[in-house]
ZADO-1210 file (C-alpha; in nm, 4 decimals, padded with zeros to 6 digits):
<atoms>
<atom x="17.2284" y="-14.1406" z="-03.8832" code="MET" pos="1"/>
<atom x="17.4988" y="-14.2625" z="-04.1219" code="SER" pos="2"/>
<atom x="17.8246" y="-14.4153" z="-04.0042" code="GLU" pos="3"/>
<atom x="18.0170" y="-14.1121" z="-04.1297" code="ALA" pos="4"/>
<atom x="17.7946" y="-13.8785" z="-03.9322" code="GLN" pos="5"/>
<atom x="17.8252" y="-14.0860" z="-03.6171" code="SER" pos="6"/>
<atom x="18.2015" y="-14.0600" z="-03.6452" code="GLU" pos="7"/>
<atom x="18.1709" y="-13.6842" z="-03.6914" code="GLY" pos="8"/>
<atom x="18.3215" y="-13.6793" z="-04.0398" code="ARG" pos="9"/>
<atom x="18.0837" y="-13.5655" z="-04.3142" code="PRO" pos="10"/>
<atom x="18.0994" y="-13.7153" z="-04.6627" code="THR" pos="11"/>
<atom x="17.9679" y="-13.6214" z="-05.0054" code="ILE" pos="12"/>
<atom x="17.6567" y="-13.8230" z="-04.9194" code="ARG" pos="13"/>
<atom x="17.5860" y="-13.6231" z="-04.6021" code="THR" pos="14"/>
<atom x="17.6492" y="-13.2952" z="-04.7863" code="VAL" pos="15"/>
<atom x="17.4051" y="-13.4030" z="-05.0581" code="ALA" pos="16"/>
<atom x="17.1422" y="-13.4970" z="-04.7962" code="GLU" pos="17"/>
<atom x="17.1805" y="-13.1633" z="-04.6177" code="ARG" pos="18"/>
<atom x="17.1618" y="-12.9643" z="-04.9437" code="ALA" pos="19"/>
<atom x="16.8785" y="-13.1750" z="-05.0852" code="GLY" pos="20"/>
<atom x="17.0689" y="-13.2625" z="-05.4017" code="VAL" pos="21"/>
<atom x="17.2367" y="-13.5674" z="-05.5557" code="SER" pos="22"/>
<atom x="17.5917" y="-13.6830" z="-05.4850" code="LYS" pos="23"/>
<atom x="17.6815" y="-13.6263" z="-05.8489" code="SER" pos="24"/>
<atom x="17.5790" y="-13.2613" z="-05.8236" code="LEU" pos="25"/>
<atom x="17.7979" y="-13.2172" z="-05.5144" code="VAL" pos="26"/>
<atom x="18.0865" y="-13.3636" z="-05.7164" code="SER" pos="27"/>
<atom x="18.0210" y="-13.1129" z="-05.9945" code="LEU" pos="28"/>
<atom x="18.0375" y="-12.8256" z="-05.7438" code="VAL" pos="29"/>
<atom x="18.3660" y="-12.9582" z="-05.6037" code="LEU" pos="30"/>
<atom x="18.5112" y="-12.9670" z="-05.9564" code="ARG" pos="31"/>
<atom x="18.4040" y="-12.6079" z="-06.0212" code="GLY" pos="32"/>
<atom x="18.1702" y="-12.7085" z="-06.3033" code="SER" pos="33"/>
<atom x="17.9751" y="-12.4280" z="-06.4704" code="GLU" pos="34"/>
<atom x="17.6838" y="-12.6674" z="-06.5340" code="GLN" pos="35"/>
<atom x="17.5468" y="-12.6159" z="-06.1793" code="VAL" pos="36"/>
<atom x="17.2762" y="-12.3532" z="-06.1295" code="ARG" pos="37"/>
<atom x="17.3764" y="-12.0738" z="-05.8856" code="PRO" pos="38"/>
<atom x="17.1067" y="-12.1606" z="-05.6289" code="GLU" pos="39"/>
<atom x="17.2133" y="-12.5271" z="-05.6217" code="LYS" pos="40"/>
<atom x="17.5789" y="-12.4311" z="-05.5911" code="ARG" pos="41"/>
<atom x="17.4930" y="-12.2006" z="-05.2999" code="GLU" pos="42"/>
<atom x="17.2957" y="-12.4770" z="-05.1270" code="ALA" pos="43"/>
<atom x="17.5876" y="-12.7195" z="-05.1569" code="VAL" pos="44"/>
<atom x="17.8442" y="-12.4659" z="-05.0353" code="LEU" pos="45"/>
<atom x="17.6193" y="-12.3757" z="-04.7422" code="ARG" pos="46"/>
<atom x="17.5802" y="-12.7434" z="-04.6491" code="ALA" pos="47"/>
<atom x="17.9558" y="-12.7964" z="-04.6673" code="MET" pos="48"/>
<atom x="18.0128" y="-12.4988" z="-04.4367" code="ALA" pos="49"/>
<atom x="17.7490" y="-12.6144" z="-04.1874" code="GLU" pos="50"/>
<atom x="17.8847" y="-12.9695" z="-04.1764" code="LEU" pos="51"/>
<atom x="18.2508" y="-12.8666" z="-04.1820" code="GLY" pos="52"/>
<atom x="18.3071" y="-13.0832" z="-04.4883" code="TYR" pos="53"/>
<atom x="18.6535" y="-13.0855" z="-04.6453" code="ARG" pos="54"/>
<atom x="18.7117" y="-13.2928" z="-04.9616" code="PRO" pos="55"/>
<atom x="18.9700" y="-13.5680" z="-04.9481" code="ASN" pos="56"/>
<atom x="19.2374" y="-13.4380" z="-05.1837" code="ALA" pos="57"/>
<atom x="19.4040" y="-13.7759" z="-05.2311" code="ALA" pos="58"/>
<atom x="19.0752" y="-13.9469" z="-05.3151" code="ALA" pos="59"/>
<atom x="18.9802" y="-13.6726" z="-05.5591" code="ARG" pos="60"/>
<atom x="19.3177" y="-13.7000" z="-05.7305" code="SER" pos="61"/>
<atom x="19.2722" y="-14.0724" z="-05.7798" code="LEU" pos="62"/>
<atom x="18.9156" y="-14.0463" z="-05.9049" code="SER" pos="63"/>
<atom x="18.9793" y="-13.7525" z="-06.1376" code="GLU" pos="64"/>
<atom x="19.3345" y="-13.8561" z="-06.2350" code="GLN" pos="65"/>
<atom x="19.4371" y="-13.5008" z="-06.1473" code="ARG" pos="66"/>
<atom x="19.6247" y="-13.3509" z="-05.8531" code="THR" pos="67"/>
<atom x="19.4544" y="-13.0103" z="-05.8891" code="ARG" pos="68"/>
<atom x="19.7948" y="-12.8475" z="-05.8470" code="THR" pos="69"/>
<atom x="19.9826" y="-12.6100" z="-06.0763" code="VAL" pos="70"/>
<atom x="20.3598" y="-12.5742" z="-06.0635" code="GLY" pos="71"/>
<atom x="20.4925" y="-12.2171" z="-06.0732" code="VAL" pos="72"/>
<atom x="20.8610" y="-12.1876" z="-06.1591" code="LEU" pos="73"/>
<atom x="20.9990" y="-11.8422" z="-06.0760" code="LEU" pos="74"/>
<atom x="21.3127" y="-11.6866" z="-06.2145" code="ASN" pos="75"/>
<atom x="21.4031" y="-11.5506" z="-05.8704" code="ASP" pos="76"/>
<atom x="21.1883" y="-11.5485" z="-05.5559" code="LEU" pos="77"/>
<atom x="21.3662" y="-11.2315" z="-05.4379" code="ARG" pos="78"/>
<atom x="21.2219" y="-11.0154" z="-05.7156" code="ASN" pos="79"/>
<atom x="20.9261" y="-10.8115" z="-05.5792" code="PRO" pos="80"/>
<atom x="20.7771" y="-10.7798" z="-05.9290" code="TRP" pos="81"/>
<atom x="20.6493" y="-11.1333" z="-05.8966" code="PHE" pos="82"/>
<atom x="20.4260" y="-11.0516" z="-05.5971" code="VAL" pos="83"/>
<atom x="20.1477" y="-10.8809" z="-05.7941" code="ASP" pos="84"/>
<atom x="20.1765" y="-11.1316" z="-06.0776" code="LEU" pos="85"/>
<atom x="20.1398" y="-11.4224" z="-05.8353" code="LEU" pos="86"/>
<atom x="19.8414" y="-11.2534" z="-05.6739" code="ASP" pos="87"/>
<atom x="19.6640" y="-11.2298" z="-06.0101" code="GLY" pos="88"/>
<atom x="19.7684" y="-11.5830" z="-06.0989" code="LEU" pos="89"/>
<atom x="19.6604" y="-11.7395" z="-05.7703" code="ASN" pos="90"/>
<atom x="19.3255" y="-11.5605" z="-05.7529" code="SER" pos="91"/>
<atom x="19.2002" y="-11.7220" z="-06.0744" code="LEU" pos="92"/>
<atom x="19.3556" y="-12.0612" z="-06.0032" code="LEU" pos="93"/>
<atom x="19.1977" y="-12.0634" z="-05.6567" code="HIS" pos="94"/>
<atom x="18.8573" y="-11.9743" z="-05.8002" code="ASP" pos="95"/>
<atom x="18.8877" y="-12.2866" z="-06.0149" code="ASN" pos="96"/>
<atom x="18.9884" y="-12.5198" z="-05.7300" code="GLY" pos="97"/>
<atom x="19.3600" y="-12.5269" z="-05.8136" code="LEU" pos="98"/>
<atom x="19.6589" y="-12.4774" z="-05.5840" code="HIS" pos="99"/>
<atom x="20.0054" y="-12.3383" z="-05.6612" code="MET" pos="100"/>
<atom x="20.3356" y="-12.5075" z="-05.5839" code="ILE" pos="101"/>
<atom x="20.6285" y="-12.2644" z="-05.6076" code="LEU" pos="102"/>
<atom x="20.9939" y="-12.3273" z="-05.6923" code="ALA" pos="103"/>
<atom x="21.2933" y="-12.0961" z="-05.7415" code="ASP" pos="104"/>
<atom x="21.4541" y="-12.1531" z="-06.0818" code="GLY" pos="105"/>
<atom x="21.7874" y="-11.9988" z="-05.9830" code="ARG" pos="106"/>
<atom x="21.8164" y="-12.2166" z="-05.6734" code="LEU" pos="107"/>
<atom x="21.7425" y="-12.5311" z="-05.8729" code="ASN" pos="108"/>
<atom x="22.0020" y="-12.4279" z="-06.1298" code="ARG" pos="109"/>
<atom x="22.2723" y="-12.3675" z="-05.8647" code="ARG" pos="110"/>
<atom x="22.2295" y="-12.7142" z="-05.7155" code="ILE" pos="111"/>
<atom x="22.2317" y="-12.8733" z="-06.0606" code="GLY" pos="112"/>
<atom x="21.8704" y="-12.9872" z="-06.0499" code="GLN" pos="113"/>
<atom x="21.6450" y="-13.0132" z="-06.3539" code="ASP" pos="114"/>
<atom x="21.4166" y="-12.7098" z="-06.3412" code="LEU" pos="115"/>
<atom x="21.0991" y="-12.9015" z="-06.4184" code="THR" pos="116"/>
<atom x="21.1675" y="-13.2503" z="-06.2828" code="ARG" pos="117"/>
<atom x="21.0303" y="-13.1869" z="-05.9296" code="PRO" pos="118"/>
<atom x="20.6989" y="-13.0692" z="-06.0772" code="PHE" pos="119"/>
<atom x="20.6743" y="-13.3687" z="-06.3089" code="LEU" pos="120"/>
<atom x="20.7493" y="-13.6007" z="-06.0173" code="ASP" pos="121"/>
<atom x="20.4667" y="-13.4373" z="-05.8205" code="LEU" pos="122"/>
<atom x="20.2401" y="-13.4922" z="-06.1216" code="GLN" pos="123"/>
<atom x="20.1156" y="-13.1330" z="-06.1349" code="VAL" pos="124"/>
<atom x="19.8347" y="-13.0692" z="-06.3817" code="ASP" pos="125"/>
<atom x="20.0178" y="-12.7817" z="-06.5490" code="GLY" pos="126"/>
<atom x="20.3201" y="-12.5529" z="-06.5226" code="LEU" pos="127"/>
<atom x="20.3614" y="-12.1744" z="-06.5409" code="ILE" pos="128"/>
<atom x="20.7158" y="-12.0426" z="-06.5847" code="ALA" pos="129"/>
<atom x="20.7518" y="-11.6846" z="-06.4624" code="VAL" pos="130"/>
<atom x="21.0370" y="-11.4575" z="-06.5694" code="GLY" pos="131"/>
<atom x="21.3557" y="-11.5199" z="-06.7669" code="THR" pos="132"/>
<atom x="21.4826" y="-11.8608" z="-06.6576" code="LEU" pos="133"/>
<atom x="21.8529" y="-11.9557" z="-06.6531" code="PRO" pos="134"/>
<atom x="21.7767" y="-12.2556" z="-06.8765" code="ASP" pos="135"/>
<atom x="21.4533" y="-12.1845" z="-07.0657" code="PRO" pos="136"/>
<atom x="21.5048" y="-12.4843" z="-07.2960" code="ALA" pos="137"/>
<atom x="21.4325" y="-12.7098" z="-06.9961" code="ALA" pos="138"/>
<atom x="21.0646" y="-12.6258" z="-07.0360" code="LEU" pos="139"/>
<atom x="21.0530" y="-12.8268" z="-07.3581" code="GLY" pos="140"/>
<atom x="21.0537" y="-13.1575" z="-07.1703" code="THR" pos="141"/>
<atom x="20.7662" y="-13.0505" z="-06.9486" code="ALA" pos="142"/>
<atom x="20.5684" y="-12.9021" z="-07.2392" code="ALA" pos="143"/>
<atom x="20.5713" y="-13.2406" z="-07.4098" code="ALA" pos="144"/>
<atom x="20.3906" y="-13.3936" z="-07.1104" code="ARG" pos="145"/>
<atom x="20.1722" y="-13.1269" z="-06.9467" code="ILE" pos="146"/>
<atom x="20.0242" y="-12.7862" z="-07.0391" code="PRO" pos="147"/>
<atom x="20.2816" y="-12.5081" z="-06.9960" code="VAL" pos="148"/>
<atom x="20.2456" y="-12.1286" z="-07.0008" code="VAL" pos="149"/>
<atom x="20.5312" y="-11.8744" z="-06.9999" code="VAL" pos="150"/>
<atom x="20.4540" y="-11.5513" z="-06.8110" code="ALA" pos="151"/>
<atom x="20.6415" y="-11.2238" z="-06.7731" code="GLY" pos="152"/>
<atom x="20.8924" y="-11.2888" z="-07.0505" code="THR" pos="153"/>
<atom x="20.8996" y="-11.3710" z="-07.4230" code="ARG" pos="154"/>
<atom x="21.1129" y="-11.6848" z="-07.4126" code="GLU" pos="155"/>
<atom x="21.1286" y="-11.9657" z="-07.4912" code="PRO" pos="156"/>
<atom x="20.9016" y="-12.0058" z="-07.7922" code="VAL" pos="157"/>
<atom x="20.7757" y="-12.3647" z="-07.7852" code="LEU" pos="158"/>
<atom x="20.4984" y="-12.5469" z="-07.9730" code="PRO" pos="159"/>
<atom x="20.1719" y="-12.5374" z="-07.7832" code="GLY" pos="160"/>
<atom x="20.3051" y="-12.3000" z="-07.5148" code="VAL" pos="161"/>
<atom x="20.1257" y="-11.9684" z="-07.4620" code="ASP" pos="162"/>
<atom x="20.3302" y="-11.6591" z="-07.3741" code="VAL" pos="163"/>
<atom x="20.1766" y="-11.3884" z="-07.1552" code="VAL" pos="164"/>
<atom x="20.3881" y="-11.0790" z="-07.1003" code="ALA" pos="165"/>
<atom x="20.4102" y="-10.7033" z="-07.0874" code="ASN" pos="166"/>
<atom x="20.4605" y="-10.5040" z="-07.4079" code="ASP" pos="167"/>
<atom x="20.8236" y="-10.4226" z="-07.3239" code="ASP" pos="168"/>
<atom x="20.8872" y="-10.2213" z="-07.6383" code="GLU" pos="169"/>
<atom x="20.5952" y="-09.9908" z="-07.5676" code="HIS" pos="170"/>
<atom x="20.6922" y="-09.9540" z="-07.2018" code="GLY" pos="171"/>
<atom x="21.0535" y="-09.8654" z="-07.2792" code="ALA" pos="172"/>
<atom x="20.9353" y="-09.6113" z="-07.5351" code="ARG" pos="173"/>
<atom x="20.7101" y="-09.4472" z="-07.2727" code="LEU" pos="174"/>
<atom x="21.0014" y="-09.4155" z="-07.0296" code="ALA" pos="175"/>
<atom x="21.2444" y="-09.2794" z="-07.2886" code="THR" pos="176"/>
<atom x="20.9988" y="-09.0310" z="-07.4388" code="GLU" pos="177"/>
<atom x="20.9131" y="-08.9053" z="-07.0901" code="HIS" pos="178"/>
<atom x="21.2769" y="-08.8146" z="-07.0305" code="LEU" pos="179"/>
<atom x="21.3130" y="-08.6600" z="-07.3771" code="ILE" pos="180"/>
<atom x="20.9954" y="-08.4604" z="-07.3198" code="GLY" pos="181"/>
<atom x="21.1452" y="-08.3171" z="-07.0007" code="LEU" pos="182"/>
<atom x="21.4372" y="-08.1851" z="-07.2043" code="GLY" pos="183"/>
<atom x="21.7015" y="-08.4516" z="-07.1409" code="HIS" pos="184"/>
<atom x="21.9382" y="-08.5326" z="-07.4241" code="ARG" pos="185"/>
<atom x="22.2211" y="-08.7319" z="-07.2633" code="ALA" pos="186"/>
<atom x="22.0171" y="-09.0328" z="-07.1497" code="ILE" pos="187"/>
<atom x="22.1572" y="-09.3667" z="-07.0353" code="ALA" pos="188"/>
<atom x="21.9914" y="-09.7057" z="-07.0202" code="HIS" pos="189"/>
<atom x="22.0948" y="-09.9625" z="-06.7602" code="ILE" pos="190"/>
<atom x="22.0280" y="-10.2745" z="-06.9643" code="ALA" pos="191"/>
<atom x="21.9307" y="-10.6270" z="-06.8615" code="GLY" pos="192"/>
<atom x="21.9557" y="-10.9719" z="-07.0138" code="TYR" pos="193"/>
<atom x="21.7303" y="-11.2207" z="-07.1883" code="GLY" pos="194"/>
<atom x="21.4437" y="-11.1412" z="-07.4231" code="ALA" pos="195"/>
<atom x="21.2954" y="-10.8808" z="-07.1876" code="VAL" pos="196"/>
<atom x="21.6265" y="-10.6988" z="-07.1482" code="GLY" pos="197"/>
<atom x="21.6874" y="-10.7035" z="-07.5241" code="ASP" pos="198"/>
<atom x="21.3401" y="-10.5677" z="-07.6055" code="LEU" pos="199"/>
<atom x="21.3700" y="-10.2794" z="-07.3593" code="ARG" pos="200"/>
<atom x="21.7216" y="-10.1902" z="-07.4747" code="ARG" pos="201"/>
<atom x="21.6326" y="-10.1981" z="-07.8449" code="ARG" pos="202"/>
<atom x="21.3235" y="-09.9871" z="-07.7844" code="SER" pos="203"/>
<atom x="21.5294" y="-09.7317" z="-07.5904" code="PHE" pos="204"/>
<atom x="21.7827" y="-09.7098" z="-07.8732" code="GLU" pos="205"/>
<atom x="21.5129" y="-09.6888" z="-08.1405" code="ALA" pos="206"/>
<atom x="21.3302" y="-09.4108" z="-07.9557" code="THR" pos="207"/>
<atom x="21.6496" y="-09.2099" z="-07.9086" code="MET" pos="208"/>
<atom x="21.7271" y="-09.2546" z="-08.2788" code="HIS" pos="209"/>
<atom x="21.3761" y="-09.1454" z="-08.3791" code="ALA" pos="210"/>
<atom x="21.4282" y="-08.8196" z="-08.1880" code="HIS" pos="211"/>
<atom x="21.7695" y="-08.7551" z="-08.3432" code="GLY" pos="212"/>
<atom x="21.9511" y="-08.8450" z="-08.0214" code="LEU" pos="213"/>
<atom x="22.1268" y="-09.1670" z="-08.1232" code="ALA" pos="214"/>
<atom x="22.4709" y="-09.0162" z="-08.0498" code="ASP" pos="215"/>
<atom x="22.3572" y="-08.9198" z="-07.6985" code="ASP" pos="216"/>
<atom x="22.2254" y="-09.2651" z="-07.6059" code="ALA" pos="217"/>
<atom x="22.4367" y="-09.4594" z="-07.3582" code="LEU" pos="218"/>
<atom x="22.3853" y="-09.8270" z="-07.2727" code="VAL" pos="219"/>
<atom x="22.5442" y="-09.9908" z="-06.9707" code="GLU" pos="220"/>
<atom x="22.4878" y="-10.3632" z="-06.9052" code="PRO" pos="221"/>
<atom x="22.3767" y="-10.4980" z="-06.5680" code="SER" pos="222"/>
<atom x="22.2519" y="-10.8195" z="-06.4097" code="ASP" pos="223"/>
<atom x="21.9164" y="-10.6583" z="-06.3176" code="MET" pos="224"/>
<atom x="21.9983" y="-10.6546" z="-05.9438" code="THR" pos="225"/>
<atom x="22.0407" y="-10.3609" z="-05.7059" code="GLU" pos="226"/>
<atom x="22.4156" y="-10.4149" z="-05.6967" code="GLU" pos="227"/>
<atom x="22.4248" y="-10.4362" z="-06.0764" code="GLY" pos="228"/>
<atom x="22.2306" y="-10.1099" z="-06.1065" code="GLY" pos="229"/>
<atom x="22.4646" y="-09.9437" z="-05.8577" code="TYR" pos="230"/>
<atom x="22.7817" y="-10.0493" z="-06.0397" code="ARG" pos="231"/>
<atom x="22.6418" y="-09.9573" z="-06.3817" code="ALA" pos="232"/>
<atom x="22.5457" y="-09.6097" z="-06.2580" code="THR" pos="233"/>
<atom x="22.8876" y="-09.5517" z="-06.1002" code="VAL" pos="234"/>
<atom x="23.0479" y="-09.6346" z="-06.4345" code="ARG" pos="235"/>
<atom x="22.8098" y="-09.4026" z="-06.6193" code="LEU" pos="236"/>
<atom x="22.8515" y="-09.1093" z="-06.3816" code="LEU" pos="237"/>
<atom x="23.2291" y="-09.1497" z="-06.3678" code="SER" pos="238"/>
<atom x="23.2723" y="-09.1548" z="-06.7460" code="GLY" pos="239"/>
<atom x="23.3488" y="-08.8716" z="-06.9858" code="PRO" pos="240"/>
<atom x="22.9849" y="-08.8428" z="-07.1048" code="ARG" pos="241"/>
<atom x="22.7894" y="-08.8150" z="-06.7843" code="ARG" pos="242"/>
<atom x="22.4147" y="-08.8518" z="-06.8486" code="PRO" pos="243"/>
<atom x="22.1501" y="-08.6253" z="-06.6977" code="THR" pos="244"/>
<atom x="21.8960" y="-08.9085" z="-06.6886" code="ALA" pos="245"/>
<atom x="21.8979" y="-09.2849" z="-06.6405" code="VAL" pos="246"/>
<atom x="21.6333" y="-09.5331" z="-06.7502" code="PHE" pos="247"/>
<atom x="21.6887" y="-09.8657" z="-06.5729" code="ALA" pos="248"/>
<atom x="21.5686" y="-10.2056" z="-06.6901" code="VAL" pos="249"/>
<atom x="21.3754" y="-10.2636" z="-06.3666" code="ASN" pos="250"/>
<atom x="21.2957" y="-10.1043" z="-06.0312" code="ASP" pos="251"/>
<atom x="21.5597" y="-10.3027" z="-05.8443" code="ILE" pos="252"/>
<atom x="21.8373" y="-10.1704" z="-06.0687" code="ALA" pos="253"/>
<atom x="21.6886" y="-09.8216" z="-06.0224" code="SER" pos="254"/>
<atom x="21.7379" y="-09.8467" z="-05.6462" code="VAL" pos="255"/>
<atom x="22.1056" y="-09.9164" z="-05.7127" code="GLY" pos="256"/>
<atom x="22.1161" y="-09.6124" z="-05.9438" code="ALA" pos="257"/>
<atom x="21.9686" y="-09.3916" z="-05.6703" code="LEU" pos="258"/>
<atom x="22.2279" y="-09.5167" z="-05.4210" code="SER" pos="259"/>
<atom x="22.5132" y="-09.4467" z="-05.6630" code="ALA" pos="260"/>
<atom x="22.3893" y="-09.0941" z="-05.7306" code="ALA" pos="261"/>
<atom x="22.3641" y="-09.0250" z="-05.3582" code="ASP" pos="262"/>
<atom x="22.7169" y="-09.1522" z="-05.2899" code="GLU" pos="263"/>
<atom x="22.8536" y="-08.9336" z="-05.5692" code="LEU" pos="264"/>
<atom x="22.6855" y="-08.6251" z="-05.4239" code="GLY" pos="265"/>
<atom x="22.4149" y="-08.5903" z="-05.6890" code="LEU" pos="266"/>
<atom x="22.0598" y="-08.4991" z="-05.6003" code="ARG" pos="267"/>
<atom x="21.7651" y="-08.6723" z="-05.7687" code="VAL" pos="268"/>
<atom x="21.5984" y="-08.5331" z="-05.9748" code="PRO" pos="269"/>
<atom x="21.7833" y="-08.1988" z="-05.9734" code="ARG" pos="270"/>
<atom x="22.1142" y="-08.3459" z="-06.0942" code="ASP" pos="271"/>
<atom x="21.9965" y="-08.6813" z="-06.2269" code="LEU" pos="272"/>
<atom x="21.6545" y="-08.8128" z="-06.3278" code="SER" pos="273"/>
<atom x="21.5866" y="-09.1838" z="-06.2773" code="VAL" pos="274"/>
<atom x="21.3124" y="-09.3997" z="-06.4313" code="VAL" pos="275"/>
<atom x="21.2509" y="-09.7617" z="-06.3355" code="GLY" pos="276"/>
<atom x="21.0407" y="-10.0405" z="-06.4806" code="TYR" pos="277"/>
<atom x="20.7771" y="-10.2699" z="-06.3193" code="ASP" pos="278"/>
<atom x="20.6038" y="-10.0397" z="-06.0649" code="ASN" pos="279"/>
<atom x="20.6838" y="-10.2771" z="-05.7805" code="THR" pos="280"/>
<atom x="20.6120" y="-10.2049" z="-05.4145" code="SER" pos="281"/>
<atom x="20.9698" y="-10.0736" z="-05.3907" code="ILE" pos="282"/>
<atom x="20.8920" y="-09.7916" z="-05.6333" code="SER" pos="283"/>
<atom x="20.5997" y="-09.6816" z="-05.4154" code="ARG" pos="284"/>
<atom x="20.8029" y="-09.6433" z="-05.0962" code="LEU" pos="285"/>
<atom x="20.7555" y="-09.2817" z="-04.9884" code="ARG" pos="286"/>
<atom x="21.1248" y="-09.2015" z="-04.9520" code="HIS" pos="287"/>
<atom x="21.1871" y="-09.3275" z="-05.3080" code="LEU" pos="288"/>
<atom x="20.8609" y="-09.2476" z="-05.4938" code="TRP" pos="289"/>
<atom x="21.0165" y="-09.3681" z="-05.8181" code="LEU" pos="290"/>
<atom x="20.8941" y="-09.2766" z="-06.1644" code="THR" pos="291"/>
<atom x="20.8451" y="-09.6135" z="-06.3320" code="THR" pos="292"/>
<atom x="20.6621" y="-09.8144" z="-06.5964" code="VAL" pos="293"/>
<atom x="20.3604" y="-10.0050" z="-06.4666" code="ASP" pos="294"/>
<atom x="20.3671" y="-10.3480" z="-06.6318" code="THR" pos="295"/>
<atom x="20.0126" y="-10.4515" z="-06.5309" code="ALA" pos="296"/>
<atom x="20.1649" y="-10.7520" z="-06.3542" code="SER" pos="297"/>
<atom x="19.8386" y="-10.8521" z="-06.1830" code="HIS" pos="298"/>
<atom x="19.6719" y="-10.8655" z="-06.5257" code="ASP" pos="299"/>
<atom x="19.9629" y="-11.0694" z="-06.6654" code="VAL" pos="300"/>
<atom x="19.9139" y="-11.3203" z="-06.3834" code="GLY" pos="301"/>
<atom x="19.5395" y="-11.3579" z="-06.4416" code="ARG" pos="302"/>
<atom x="19.5840" y="-11.3911" z="-06.8170" code="ARG" pos="303"/>
<atom x="19.8500" y="-11.6576" z="-06.7661" code="ALA" pos="304"/>
<atom x="19.6112" y="-11.8523" z="-06.5418" code="ALA" pos="305"/>
<atom x="19.3331" y="-11.8156" z="-06.8001" code="ARG" pos="306"/>
<atom x="19.5601" y="-11.9488" z="-07.0764" code="CYS" pos="307"/>
<atom x="19.6416" y="-12.2543" z="-06.8645" code="LEU" pos="308"/>
<atom x="19.2755" y="-12.3172" z="-06.7828" code="LEU" pos="309"/>
<atom x="19.1851" y="-12.2855" z="-07.1504" code="ASP" pos="310"/>
<atom x="19.4557" y="-12.5353" z="-07.2418" code="ARG" pos="311"/>
<atom x="19.3195" y="-12.7828" z="-06.9864" code="PHE" pos="312"/>
<atom x="18.9903" y="-12.7640" z="-07.1742" code="THR" pos="313"/>
<atom x="19.1411" y="-12.7638" z="-07.5244" code="ASP" pos="314"/>
<atom x="19.4991" y="-12.9022" z="-07.5251" code="PRO" pos="315"/>
<atom x="19.5298" y="-12.8744" z="-07.9020" code="GLY" pos="316"/>
<atom x="19.4460" y="-12.5048" z="-07.9315" code="ARG" pos="317"/>
<atom x="19.7069" y="-12.2896" z="-08.1134" code="PRO" pos="318"/>
<atom x="19.9584" y="-12.1156" z="-07.8907" code="ALA" pos="319"/>
<atom x="19.9642" y="-11.7360" z="-07.8831" code="GLY" pos="320"/>
<atom x="20.1505" y="-11.4349" z="-07.7467" code="VAL" pos="321"/>
<atom x="19.9340" y="-11.2194" z="-07.5209" code="HIS" pos="322"/>
<atom x="20.0678" y="-10.8740" z="-07.4287" code="LEU" pos="323"/>
<atom x="19.9414" y="-10.6371" z="-07.1583" code="SER" pos="324"/>
<atom x="19.9706" y="-10.2645" z="-07.2261" code="THR" pos="325"/>
<atom x="20.1980" y="-10.0773" z="-06.9811" code="PRO" pos="326"/>
<atom x="20.1504" y="-09.7249" z="-06.8488" code="THR" pos="327"/>
<atom x="20.3895" y="-09.4686" z="-06.7029" code="LEU" pos="328"/>
<atom x="20.3692" y="-09.3708" z="-06.3353" code="GLU" pos="329"/>
<atom x="20.5303" y="-09.0272" z="-06.2980" code="ILE" pos="330"/>
<atom x="20.6582" y="-08.9610" z="-05.9473" code="ARG" pos="331"/>
<atom x="20.9333" y="-08.7500" z="-05.7975" code="ARG" pos="332"/>
<atom x="21.2551" y="-08.8986" z="-05.9414" code="THR" pos="333"/>
<atom x="21.2251" y="-08.7225" z="-06.2782" code="THR" pos="334"/>
<atom x="21.2397" y="-08.3526" z="-06.3688" code="ALA" pos="335"/>
<atom x="21.3812" y="-08.1215" z="-06.6345" code="ALA" pos="336"/>
<atom x="21.7629" y="-08.1108" z="-06.6421" code="PRO" pos="337"/>
<atom x="21.9113" y="-07.8260" z="-06.4426" code="SER" pos="338"/>
</atoms>
């Protein structure tokens, strides 16, 4: 019996002996190599499970000159839209032996900390920036040192940085045409900020114009929060041109719109139709059951992970913009105007 076995701590050597393979093949399995035949991989994994073997992360990092970690910088941890995206992202990273380290971009910005510095200090293998960041230019420093992917937004555009997002123009057109198809003419858009907010607003305005309704289109800015959606809706419903329908930049702002309508004595959808964007878990709550645009966030997450993995393999490959196609989920917050 080897010294490691006598101490009760299995090693790569003991795993190899149990599986009847070489140490180098065990190392290939641990690295997720596709060069290993399925039956050999299964034998190694079975031996690891039987022996209770866990790889020494520090030793692997030194030998491979990798930490097998990926930094994920979020625009705002409070946004539920990120949940499905992170699930898609993490599932593919995990399958390839990588682990996520999360950070809140807004928090870092408030305390005056460089958005990417903590990740660079931790020597992550790559970075994925999710959502519209308060200082997107900060990614340039990181992109010069490690592979970077931008997910869920269209900014910034940097050399060698892939962008994976939802087709916001198509999604906003679906939402606006749904309301027009129901018979609404006075339609308002609660707008957001950044590239995503601009794309959705411009698409709303273009769609209204294409249907001869440019004079009936109202745009009210917001900060893409529930409170921002509430205040924007109060302003819209208290103005001289009260809309019969509201298309909000995201689901969170839509919740604020629903609250404002309720406080002003309006019933949804009889008096006011409301459409959100993102198809988050909030929109699927039974007492809301919000009509919204499904942004395929899980798919965006997996595609972002795939872009990062591909860049690990080929760092010099041309950067691209990869868009997922949204769909419209029609629920009970929209109807024909009364």
